[in-house]
LUMPADREN-119962 format. One record per residue (C-alpha): residue in one letter; x, y, z. Coordinates in steps of 0.02 Angstrom, whole numbers, plus 50000, padded with zeros to 5 digits. Each point is the difference from the previous one (the first is absolute). Example, Ala and Ser with C-alpha at 12.3 -4.5 7.8 and 13.67 -1.06 7.14 Angstrom:
! LUMPADREN-119962
@res: a; u: 50615; v: 49775; w: 50390 .
@res: s; u: 50069; v: 50172; w: 49967 .
END
This chain:
! LUMPADREN-119962
@res: x; u: 61721; v: 52897; w: 46376 .
@res: x; u: 49816; v: 49998; w: 49954 .
@res: x; u: 49898; v: 49839; w: 50007 .
@res: x; u: 49821; v: 49955; w: 49956 .
@res: x; u: 49925; v: 49867; w: 50112 .
@res: x; u: 49848; v: 49893; w: 50033 .
@res: x; u: 49961; v: 49948; w: 50178 .
@res: x; u: 49860; v: 49919; w: 50100 .
@res: x; u: 49936; v: 50095; w: 50151 .
@res: x; u: 49953; v: 49922; w: 50167 .
@res: x; u: 49817; v: 50004; w: 49949 .
@res: x; u: 50040; v: 49907; w: 49837 .
@res: x; u: 49986; v: 50153; w: 49886 .
@res: x; u: 50124; v: 50010; w: 49855 .
@res: x; u: 50103; v: 50159; w: 50002 .
@res: x; u: 50101; v: 50077; w: 49858 .
@res: x; u: 50117; v: 50147; w: 50005 .
@res: x; u: 50169; v: 50080; w: 49968 .
@res: x; u: 50132; v: 50028; w: 50136 .
@res: x; u: 50180; v: 50058; w: 50019 .
@res: x; u: 50120; v: 49873; w: 50078 .
@res: x; u: 50185; v: 49954; w: 49997 .
@res: x; u: 49959; v: 49824; w: 49934 .
@res: x; u: 49860; v: 49870; w: 49988 .
@res: x; u: 50041; v: 49926; w: 50172 .
@res: x; u: 49983; v: 50166; w: 50091 .
@res: x; u: 49835; v: 50033; w: 49912 .
@res: x; u: 49936; v: 49827; w: 50048 .
@res: x; u: 50050; v: 50034; w: 50181 .
@res: x; u: 49910; v: 50167; w: 49995 .
@res: x; u: 49841; v: 49918; w: 49934 .
@res: x; u: 50007; v: 49864; w: 50134 .
@res: x; u: 50023; v: 50131; w: 50136 .
@res: x; u: 49833; v: 50071; w: 49942 .
@res: x; u: 49923; v: 49826; w: 50018 .
@res: x; u: 49991; v: 49975; w: 49810 .
@res: x; u: 50060; v: 49844; w: 49910 .
@res: x; u: 50106; v: 50038; w: 49845 .
@res: x; u: 49938; v: 49909; w: 49843 .
@res: x; u: 50110; v: 50079; w: 49865 .
@res: x; u: 50132; v: 50137; w: 49996 .
@res: x; u: 50064; v: 50071; w: 49836 .
@res: x; u: 50133; v: 50133; w: 49974 .
@res: x; u: 49944; v: 50148; w: 49895 .
@res: x; u: 50155; v: 50044; w: 49898 .
@res: x; u: 49915; v: 50137; w: 49901 .
@res: x; u: 49883; v: 50074; w: 50128 .
@res: x; u: 49838; v: 50023; w: 49907 .
@res: x; u: 49927; v: 50098; w: 50143 .
@res: x; u: 50145; v: 50122; w: 50009 .
@res: x; u: 49998; v: 50025; w: 49812 .
@res: x; u: 49812; v: 50026; w: 49996 .
@res: x; u: 50009; v: 50117; w: 50149 .
@res: x; u: 50135; v: 50107; w: 49918 .
@res: x; u: 49898; v: 50003; w: 49839 .
@res: x; u: 49844; v: 50043; w: 50098 .
@res: x; u: 50093; v: 50139; w: 50091 .
@res: x; u: 50043; v: 50077; w: 49832 .
@res: x; u: 49818; v: 49994; w: 49949 .
@res: x; u: 49931; v: 50081; w: 50157 .
@res: x; u: 50069; v: 50079; w: 50157 .
@res: x; u: 49916; v: 49960; w: 50165 .
@res: x; u: 49931; v: 50164; w: 50065 .
@res: x; u: 49978; v: 50051; w: 50182 .
@res: x; u: 49812; v: 50015; w: 49971 .
@res: x; u: 49995; v: 49815; w: 49952 .
@res: x; u: 50094; v: 49951; w: 50158 .
@res: x; u: 49876; v: 50101; w: 50104 .
@res: x; u: 49854; v: 49907; w: 49919 .
@res: x; u: 50090; v: 49833; w: 50024 .
@res: x; u: 50030; v: 50031; w: 50187 .
@res: x; u: 49822; v: 50060; w: 50031 .
@res: x; u: 49914; v: 49864; w: 49899 .
@res: x; u: 50106; v: 49864; w: 50079 .
@res: x; u: 49957; v: 50071; w: 50172 .
@res: x; u: 49815; v: 50004; w: 49959 .
@res: x; u: 49996; v: 49821; w: 49936 .
@res: x; u: 50096; v: 49934; w: 50151 .
@res: x; u: 49878; v: 50089; w: 50116 .
@res: x; u: 49856; v: 49922; w: 49903 .
@res: x; u: 50071; v: 49827; w: 50041 .
@res: x; u: 50086; v: 49951; w: 49837 .
@res: x; u: 50162; v: 49902; w: 50012 .
@res: x; u: 50159; v: 50089; w: 49946 .
@res: x; u: 50026; v: 49889; w: 49847 .
@res: x; u: 49818; v: 50026; w: 49946 .
@res: x; u: 50015; v: 50189; w: 50025 .
@res: x; u: 50158; v: 50006; w: 49893 .
@res: x; u: 49911; v: 49899; w: 49864 .
@res: x; u: 49860; v: 50130; w: 49998 .
@res: x; u: 50127; v: 50141; w: 49990 .
@res: x; u: 50080; v: 49918; w: 49847 .
@res: x; u: 49831; v: 50001; w: 49912 .
@res: x; u: 49973; v: 50184; w: 50044 .
@res: x; u: 50167; v: 50071; w: 49945 .
@res: x; u: 50030; v: 50054; w: 49820 .
@res: x; u: 50185; v: 50037; w: 50025 .
@res: x; u: 50105; v: 49858; w: 49928 .
@res: x; u: 50149; v: 50034; w: 50115 .
@res: x; u: 49891; v: 50002; w: 50157 .
@res: x; u: 49914; v: 49840; w: 49944 .
@res: x; u: 50170; v: 49913; w: 49990 .
@res: x; u: 50046; v: 50064; w: 50174 .
@res: x; u: 49837; v: 49938; w: 50077 .
@res: x; u: 50021; v: 49833; w: 49911 .
@res: x; u: 50173; v: 49977; w: 50079 .
@res: x; u: 49936; v: 50048; w: 50173 .
@res: x; u: 49850; v: 49884; w: 49981 .
@res: x; u: 50117; v: 49857; w: 49951 .
@res: x; u: 50105; v: 50030; w: 50156 .
@res: x; u: 49845; v: 50006; w: 50111 .
@res: x; u: 49938; v: 49834; w: 49929 .
@res: x; u: 50171; v: 49926; w: 50039 .
@res: x; u: 49982; v: 50052; w: 50182 .
@res: x; u: 50098; v: 50163; w: 49999 .
@res: x; u: 49942; v: 50160; w: 50083 .
@res: x; u: 49931; v: 50153; w: 49910 .
@res: x; u: 50143; v: 50110; w: 50061 .
@res: x; u: 50133; v: 49881; w: 49929 .
@res: x; u: 49909; v: 50001; w: 49833 .
@res: x; u: 49994; v: 50190; w: 49999 .
@res: x; u: 50185; v: 50011; w: 50048 .
@res: x; u: 50047; v: 49918; w: 49833 .
@res: x; u: 49948; v: 50161; w: 49912 .
@res: x; u: 50094; v: 50142; w: 50087 .
@res: x; u: 49972; v: 50117; w: 49852 .
@res: x; u: 49811; v: 49977; w: 50017 .
@res: x; u: 49974; v: 49984; w: 50187 .
@res: x; u: 50100; v: 50113; w: 50115 .
@res: x; u: 50081; v: 49938; w: 50161 .
@res: x; u: 49865; v: 50097; w: 50094 .
@res: x; u: 49864; v: 49901; w: 49908 .
@res: x; u: 50086; v: 49832; w: 50031 .
@res: x; u: 50042; v: 50036; w: 50183 .
@res: x; u: 49823; v: 50055; w: 50042 .
@res: x; u: 49928; v: 49844; w: 49917 .
@res: x; u: 50123; v: 49891; w: 50095 .
@res: x; u: 49952; v: 50085; w: 50164 .
@res: x; u: 49816; v: 49974; w: 49957 .
@res: x; u: 50031; v: 49814; w: 49969 .
@res: x; u: 50091; v: 49980; w: 50166 .
@res: x; u: 49865; v: 50092; w: 50098 .
@res: x; u: 49855; v: 49913; w: 49910 .
@res: x; u: 49930; v: 50167; w: 49937 .
@res: x; u: 50049; v: 49986; w: 49816 .
@res: x; u: 49836; v: 50069; w: 49933 .
@res: x; u: 50008; v: 50156; w: 50110 .
@res: x; u: 50184; v: 50025; w: 49962 .
@res: x; u: 49969; v: 49991; w: 49812 .
@res: x; u: 49865; v: 50133; w: 50018 .
@res: x; u: 50125; v: 50110; w: 50092 .
@res: x; u: 50131; v: 49968; w: 49865 .
@res: x; u: 49874; v: 50057; w: 49869 .
@res: x; u: 49961; v: 50158; w: 50099 .
@res: x; u: 50185; v: 50042; w: 50021 .
@res: x; u: 50035; v: 49975; w: 49815 .
@res: x; u: 49852; v: 50110; w: 49955 .
@res: x; u: 50054; v: 50140; w: 50118 .
@res: x; u: 50180; v: 49997; w: 49937 .
@res: x; u: 49942; v: 49994; w: 49818 .
@res: x; u: 49877; v: 50142; w: 50028 .
@res: x; u: 50132; v: 50113; w: 50079 .
@res: x; u: 50126; v: 49963; w: 49863 .
@res: x; u: 49869; v: 50034; w: 49865 .
@res: x; u: 49950; v: 50166; w: 50078 .
@res: x; u: 50180; v: 50061; w: 50010 .
@res: x; u: 50035; v: 49949; w: 49820 .
@res: x; u: 49836; v: 50081; w: 49946 .
@res: x; u: 50049; v: 50164; w: 50082 .
@res: x; u: 50166; v: 50001; w: 49905 .
@res: x; u: 49930; v: 49950; w: 49830 .
@res: x; u: 49925; v: 50173; w: 49962 .
@res: x; u: 50161; v: 50101; w: 50023 .
@res: x; u: 50097; v: 49864; w: 49910 .
@res: x; u: 49887; v: 50011; w: 49847 .
@res: x; u: 50006; v: 50191; w: 49999 .
@res: x; u: 50190; v: 50004; w: 50008 .
@res: x; u: 50017; v: 49867; w: 49864 .
@res: x; u: 49883; v: 50094; w: 49883 .
@res: x; u: 50091; v: 50164; w: 50032 .
@res: x; u: 50169; v: 49922; w: 49962 .
@res: x; u: 49937; v: 49929; w: 49835 .
@res: x; u: 49918; v: 50166; w: 49951 .
@res: x; u: 50158; v: 50093; w: 50049 .
@res: x; u: 50111; v: 49889; w: 49891 .
@res: x; u: 49882; v: 50016; w: 49852 .
@res: x; u: 49999; v: 50190; w: 50021 .
@res: x; u: 50189; v: 50003; w: 50003 .
@res: x; u: 50010; v: 49886; w: 49848 .
@res: x; u: 49873; v: 50087; w: 49885 .
@res: x; u: 49969; v: 50178; w: 50062 .
@res: x; u: 50171; v: 50058; w: 50060 .
@res: x; u: 50095; v: 49963; w: 49836 .
@res: x; u: 49875; v: 50107; w: 49904 .
@res: x; u: 50022; v: 50148; w: 50118 .
@res: x; u: 50189; v: 49974; w: 50001 .
@res: x; u: 50009; v: 50014; w: 49809 .
@res: x; u: 49899; v: 50162; w: 50010 .
@res: x; u: 50120; v: 50072; w: 50129 .
@res: x; u: 50150; v: 49953; w: 49891 .
@res: x; u: 49924; v: 50085; w: 49847 .
@res: x; u: 49970; v: 50160; w: 50098 .
@res: x; u: 50173; v: 49995; w: 50080 .
@res: x; u: 49932; v: 50025; w: 50176 .
@res: x; u: 50120; v: 49991; w: 50149 .
@res: x; u: 49928; v: 49859; w: 50106 .
@res: x; u: 50007; v: 49991; w: 50191 .
@res: x; u: 50081; v: 49849; w: 50084 .
@res: x; u: 49833; v: 49917; w: 50046 .
@res: x; u: 49941; v: 50010; w: 49818 .
@res: x; u: 50163; v: 49926; w: 49935 .
@res: x; u: 49984; v: 49854; w: 50123 .
@res: x; u: 49822; v: 49965; w: 49940 .
@res: x; u: 50054; v: 50008; w: 49817 .
@res: x; u: 50143; v: 49877; w: 50030 .
@res: x; u: 49879; v: 49879; w: 50085 .
@res: x; u: 49871; v: 50027; w: 49862 .
@res: x; u: 50128; v: 49960; w: 49864 .
@res: x; u: 50053; v: 49843; w: 50091 .
@res: x; u: 49821; v: 49940; w: 50026 .
@res: x; u: 49948; v: 50038; w: 49820 .
@res: x; u: 50145; v: 49902; w: 49926 .
@res: x; u: 49996; v: 49859; w: 50129 .
@res: x; u: 49818; v: 49982; w: 50051 .
@res: x; u: 49999; v: 49810; w: 50008 .
@res: x; u: 50168; v: 50000; w: 50089 .
@res: x; u: 49931; v: 50125; w: 50126 .
@res: x; u: 49855; v: 49887; w: 50047 .
@res: x; u: 50118; v: 49851; w: 50008 .
@res: x; u: 50115; v: 50097; w: 50117 .
@res: x; u: 49852; v: 50047; w: 50111 .
@res: x; u: 49937; v: 49820; w: 50002 .
@res: x; u: 50176; v: 49938; w: 50038 .
@res: x; u: 50019; v: 50129; w: 50138 .
@res: x; u: 49835; v: 49947; w: 50081 .
@res: x; u: 50049; v: 49816; w: 49988 .
@res: x; u: 50171; v: 50039; w: 50072 .
@res: x; u: 49927; v: 50097; w: 50146 .
@res: x; u: 49875; v: 49862; w: 50038 .
@res: x; u: 50140; v: 49871; w: 49995 .
@res: x; u: 50105; v: 50109; w: 50115 .
@res: x; u: 49855; v: 50022; w: 50123 .
@res: x; u: 49974; v: 49812; w: 50004 .
@res: x; u: 50184; v: 49963; w: 50029 .
@res: x; u: 50032; v: 49930; w: 50174 .
@res: x; u: 50147; v: 50115; w: 50039 .
@res: x; u: 49890; v: 50154; w: 49965 .
@res: x; u: 49857; v: 49953; w: 50116 .
@res: x; u: 50077; v: 50084; w: 50153 .
@res: x; u: 50026; v: 50167; w: 49911 .
@res: x; u: 49832; v: 50001; w: 49911 .
@res: x; u: 49905; v: 49954; w: 50158 .
@res: x; u: 50094; v: 50135; w: 50096 .
@res: x; u: 49950; v: 50131; w: 49870 .
@res: x; u: 49819; v: 49942; w: 49990 .
@res: x; u: 49975; v: 50016; w: 50189 .
@res: x; u: 50060; v: 50181; w: 49993 .
@res: x; u: 49898; v: 50060; w: 49850 .
@res: x; u: 49880; v: 50143; w: 50048 .
@res: x; u: 49835; v: 49919; w: 49947 .
@res: x; u: 50046; v: 49816; w: 49987 .
@res: x; u: 50106; v: 49985; w: 50158 .
@res: x; u: 49861; v: 49998; w: 50131 .
@res: x; u: 49891; v: 49892; w: 49887 .
@res: x; u: 50142; v: 49873; w: 49986 .
@res: x; u: 50023; v: 49995; w: 50190 .
@res: x; u: 49814; v: 49974; w: 50030 .
@res: x; u: 49990; v: 49867; w: 49864 .
@res: x; u: 50145; v: 49900; w: 50074 .
@res: x; u: 49927; v: 50021; w: 50175 .
@res: x; u: 49831; v: 49935; w: 49941 .
@res: x; u: 50081; v: 49852; w: 49912 .
@res: x; u: 50104; v: 49958; w: 50154 .
@res: x; u: 49856; v: 50008; w: 50124 .
@res: x; u: 49873; v: 49908; w: 49889 .
@res: x; u: 50122; v: 49859; w: 49961 .
@res: x; u: 50055; v: 49981; w: 50181 .
@res: x; u: 49822; v: 50008; w: 50064 .
@res: x; u: 49939; v: 49868; w: 49877 .
@res: x; u: 50144; v: 49881; w: 50036 .
@res: x; u: 49992; v: 50019; w: 50189 .
@res: x; u: 49811; v: 49975; w: 50003 .
@res: x; u: 50024; v: 49842; w: 49895 .
@res: x; u: 50120; v: 49929; w: 50130 .
@res: x; u: 50167; v: 50032; w: 49914 .
@res: x; u: 50143; v: 50034; w: 50122 .
@res: x; u: 50057; v: 50181; w: 50016 .
@res: x; u: 50175; v: 49966; w: 49931 .
@res: x; u: 49930; v: 49907; w: 49850 .
@res: x; u: 49872; v: 50139; w: 49974 .
@res: x; u: 50137; v: 50132; w: 49998 .
@res: x; u: 50100; v: 49896; w: 49876 .
@res: x; u: 49852; v: 49989; w: 49880 .
@res: x; u: 49955; v: 50184; w: 50023 .
@res: x; u: 50178; v: 50046; w: 49952 .
@res: x; u: 49964; v: 49926; w: 49828 .
@res: x; u: 49832; v: 50088; w: 49983 .
@res: x; u: 50066; v: 50178; w: 50025 .
@res: x; u: 50093; v: 50067; w: 49849 .
@res: x; u: 50109; v: 50138; w: 50074 .
@res: x; u: 50181; v: 49955; w: 50044 .
@res: x; u: 49998; v: 50096; w: 50165 .
@res: x; u: 49838; v: 49921; w: 50061 .
@res: x; u: 50070; v: 49827; w: 49960 .
@res: x; u: 50153; v: 50044; w: 50104 .
@res: x; u: 49894; v: 50059; w: 50148 .
@res: x; u: 49896; v: 49840; w: 49998 .
@res: x; u: 50159; v: 49896; w: 49995 .
@res: x; u: 50064; v: 50096; w: 50153 .
@res: x; u: 49833; v: 49975; w: 50086 .
@res: x; u: 50007; v: 49812; w: 49970 .
@res: x; u: 50176; v: 49991; w: 50074 .
@res: x; u: 49947; v: 50106; w: 50149 .
@res: x; u: 49845; v: 49894; w: 50035 .
@res: x; u: 50106; v: 49842; w: 49996 .
@res: x; u: 50108; v: 50080; w: 50135 .
@res: x; u: 49847; v: 50041; w: 50106 .
@res: x; u: 49988; v: 50186; w: 49960 .
@res: x; u: 49825; v: 50076; w: 49996 .
@res: x; u: 49919; v: 49996; w: 49829 .
@res: x; u: 49954; v: 50185; w: 50004 .
@res: x; u: 50174; v: 50062; w: 50052 .
@res: x; u: 50076; v: 49987; w: 49825 .
@res: x; u: 49853; v: 50089; w: 49920 .
@res: x; u: 50017; v: 50140; w: 50129 .
@res: x; u: 50185; v: 50019; w: 49958 .
@res: x; u: 49955; v: 50017; w: 49815 .
@res: x; u: 49864; v: 50133; w: 50016 .
@res: x; u: 50067; v: 50087; w: 49844 .
@res: x; u: 49937; v: 49850; w: 49901 .
@res: x; u: 49858; v: 49929; w: 50104 .
@res: x; u: 49884; v: 50131; w: 50078 .
@res: x; u: 49988; v: 50018; w: 50189 .
@res: x; u: 49822; v: 49933; w: 49996 .
@res: x; u: 50065; v: 49829; w: 49946 .
@res: x; u: 50126; v: 49981; w: 50141 .
@res: x; u: 49873; v: 50060; w: 50129 .
@res: x; u: 49861; v: 49884; w: 49939 .
@res: x; u: 50124; v: 49855; w: 49989 .
@res: x; u: 50054; v: 50032; w: 50180 .
@res: x; u: 49817; v: 49999; w: 50056 .
@res: x; u: 49973; v: 49837; w: 49904 .
@res: x; u: 50149; v: 49919; w: 50086 .
@res: x; u: 49938; v: 50054; w: 50172 .
@res: x; u: 49820; v: 49943; w: 49973 .
@res: x; u: 50040; v: 49843; w: 49900 .
@res: x; u: 49901; v: 50066; w: 49851 .
@res: x; u: 50143; v: 50043; w: 49884 .
@res: x; u: 49910; v: 49937; w: 49844 .
@res: x; u: 49847; v: 50109; w: 50036 .
@res: x; u: 50104; v: 50156; w: 50034 .
@res: x; u: 50099; v: 49975; w: 49839 .
@res: x; u: 49838; v: 49983; w: 49901 .
@res: x; u: 49938; v: 50166; w: 50072 .
@res: x; u: 50160; v: 50084; w: 49940 .
@res: x; u: 49974; v: 49918; w: 49830 .
@res: x; u: 49822; v: 50065; w: 49980 .
@res: x; u: 50052; v: 50176; w: 50051 .
@res: x; u: 50144; v: 50013; w: 49876 .
@res: x; u: 49906; v: 49914; w: 49859 .
@res: x; u: 49866; v: 50133; w: 50016 .
@res: x; u: 50134; v: 50136; w: 50001 .
@res: x; u: 50076; v: 49927; w: 49842 .
@res: x; u: 49830; v: 49995; w: 49913 .
@res: x; u: 49969; v: 50183; w: 50042 .
@res: x; u: 50172; v: 50053; w: 49940 .
@res: x; u: 49995; v: 49902; w: 49838 .
@res: x; u: 49828; v: 50072; w: 49965 .
@res: x; u: 50073; v: 50176; w: 50012 .
@res: x; u: 50170; v: 49961; w: 49923 .
@res: x; u: 49949; v: 50038; w: 49821 .
@res: x; u: 49919; v: 50163; w: 50058 .
@res: x; u: 50164; v: 50050; w: 50086 .
@res: x; u: 50110; v: 49948; w: 49853 .
@res: x; u: 49892; v: 50088; w: 49869 .
@res: x; u: 50051; v: 50181; w: 50042 .
@res: x; u: 50183; v: 49946; w: 50010 .
@res: x; u: 49985; v: 49925; w: 49826 .
@res: x; u: 49917; v: 50158; w: 49936 .
@res: x; u: 50144; v: 50106; w: 50068 .
@res: x; u: 50131; v: 49886; w: 49919 .
@res: x; u: 49908; v: 49996; w: 49833 .
@res: x; u: 49972; v: 50188; w: 50007 .
@res: x; u: 50185; v: 50031; w: 50035 .
@res: x; u: 50050; v: 49890; w: 49853 .
@res: x; u: 49876; v: 50081; w: 49880 .
@res: x; u: 50049; v: 50173; w: 50063 .
@res: x; u: 50185; v: 49967; w: 49971 .
@res: x; u: 49965; v: 49937; w: 49825 .
@res: x; u: 49885; v: 50146; w: 49957 .
@res: x; u: 50119; v: 50135; w: 50065 .
@res: x; u: 50149; v: 49920; w: 49912 .
@res: x; u: 49910; v: 49996; w: 49832 .
@res: x; u: 49904; v: 50164; w: 50014 .
@res: x; u: 50142; v: 50112; w: 50061 .
@res: x; u: 50091; v: 49994; w: 49829 .
@res: x; u: 49836; v: 50050; w: 49916 .
@res: x; u: 49988; v: 50152; w: 50113 .
@res: x; u: 50177; v: 50051; w: 49951 .
@res: x; u: 49950; v: 49985; w: 49816 .
@res: x; u: 49848; v: 50111; w: 50027 .
@res: x; u: 50103; v: 50130; w: 50094 .
@res: x; u: 50124; v: 50008; w: 49854 .
@res: x; u: 49857; v: 50024; w: 49875 .
@res: x; u: 49939; v: 50151; w: 50099 .
END
């Protein structure tokens, strides 16, 4: 149940906020445990905050770039000596995103009631990842919250930058293929029927390839809207299938073995693993907890499984690097070797970060050249399609000309 409350702090300051609790008595006990005296507690039957947050979420999505700015600005203000509640108040004035403003307002209310920043962030799992919350919690426990928030901002920026570069490299071929499909359908719908009627009038014997194209052309010309609806439905169906949980194992298996994308996927998952582990370990998070969070950060089914095995092995006292060495077909040898060195020297976090920087640079170089590599492949595919169409439609014309001679 959700309650709004008013309480008096130890210093005499009046506090107001909203908190979840099983009943009024448990909330009162919680407030007293924080050395606050409850003044009034009222149940919120129709949670205004929840309704407004849902409405705000519909108006504007909270982007990763906004979270990066939030983490960095909050870090900067804490380093400058501002209190956490004051820093959050400043952030509310700076943000123009309605949804983010509601989130900060909720967190600020919790902070004023004596809660921690990490507990406030944990209420919004769709906004703040477990990595974000865990690092903040570790920063609070170690007394280095400002530095930890700066590191969170850096990690978010690096992950966002890599994701954006990979998507950017795939946008160009995606646009080219989409345009070619649309042009192809329009050609089939408007050009092919005209040529087909000419062939019928002349009584030309058509080859198999030409007859196939004419059948498709007749279908597209009479069902143009239906064709585009079928294509849209097919794309939606494929996307839904790819997102289905039972398909993740098969899709991830195929992606890892694709000629161009396979190595890039391995390096991307390696970089995500090492950066996340390095950040969490340097923040003071235990190795088993760090592995558990990292398992959520990586997207590939097989990498999740390896990290789960690693966590189980570490709990049994097995060396951290041993599992990575046994899975060299997923994680490169460099990772297991550097991890082993880190375990021996006691600088595991530093070694993992070195692996991260190496593979992030490799990914940047490969994504920079990805569109250049894909371009000739696209040209060959487009050329083959155009060539097949041209030969299929021109060969009957040659037979007509030979008969005229």
